[in-house]
Each structure stands twice: as structure tokens, then as C-alpha cells.
C-alpha positions in Angstrom: -55.4 -60.4 17.6 -52.4 -59.6 19.8 -53.3 -56.0 20.4 -53.1 -56.2 24.2 -49.5 -55.6 25.3 -47.5 -54.7 28.4 -44.5 -52.5 28.8 -42.0 -53.1 31.6 -41.7 -50.0 33.8 -39.2 -49.5 36.7 -41.7 -47.6 38.8 -44.9 -49.5 38.2 -43.8 -53.0 37.2 -45.7 -53.3 34.0 -48.0 -51.0 32.1 -50.9 -52.4 30.0 -51.0 -50.8 26.6 -52.3 -51.4 23.1 -49.8 -52.8 20.6 -49.4 -51.4 17.1 -52.0 -52.9 14.7 -49.4 -53.0 11.9 -48.1 -56.4 11.1 -44.8 -56.1 9.2 -42.7 -59.2 8.6 -39.4 -57.6 7.9 -39.6 -54.9 10.6 -42.1 -55.7 13.3 -43.0 -52.7 15.5 -41.7 -52.8 19.1 -42.7 -50.8 22.1 -40.0 -51.0 24.6 -40.1 -47.6 26.4 -42.8 -46.7 29.0 -44.7 -43.4 28.4 -42.9 -40.3 29.8 -43.6 -39.4 33.4 -45.0 -36.0 34.4 -42.2 -33.4 33.9 -39.7 -35.9 32.5 -38.8 -33.8 29.5 -39.9 -30.3 30.7 -36.4 -29.1 31.4 -35.0 -30.3 28.1 -37.7 -28.7 26.1 -37.5 -25.4 27.9 -33.7 -25.3 27.6 -33.8 -26.1 23.9 -36.7 -24.0 22.8 -36.6 -21.0 25.2 -32.9 -21.2 26.0 -33.6 -21.1 29.8 -30.7 -21.7 32.1 -30.6 -24.0 35.2 -31.3 -21.1 37.6 -34.4 -20.1 35.7 -35.6 -23.8 35.5 -35.0 -24.2 39.2 -37.1 -21.1 39.9 -39.9 -22.4 37.8 -39.8 -25.7 39.6 -39.8 -24.1 43.0 -42.7 -21.8 42.0 -44.7 -24.9 40.9 -44.8 -23.9 37.2 -43.1 -27.0 36.0 -43.0 -30.4 37.7 -39.9 -32.2 38.5 -39.9 -35.9 37.3 -41.5 -38.4 39.7 
């Protein structure tokens, strides 16, 4: 049925995943990005939502509260 799929990933080569079950002829779904890595968006979210500055984010990272991206 074509549900098994793989996504190219710079770190892991390829990641097995499940493709979208939707079958659309005009706009077929595509999965081109790998899932986010641990901590990949933490700084952006904390900056945007809590308005933390770089010094505060660095302190949180050094204290082990947030993970820096792998």
C-alpha cells in the first residue's frame, strides 16, 4: 500500500517512517524533513514565548534545563 517510507537524514542516513495514508492526485503529500532533534527548537520557542535573552538561554543550557541540539 506504499505506507512504508524513508526520510533522508544528515546524521542517521535514512529514517524509516510511515507515509501519509492520503492519496491526492493534484497535491500528493510529501515528507521531506526529518523529525526534530532533541532541543532543536527549544531556544526559538523560549525566545518567542517567554522572551528570554541569549544569556538566560545559555544559563538554562549550562544548568541542564534545556538540551542543546545534537
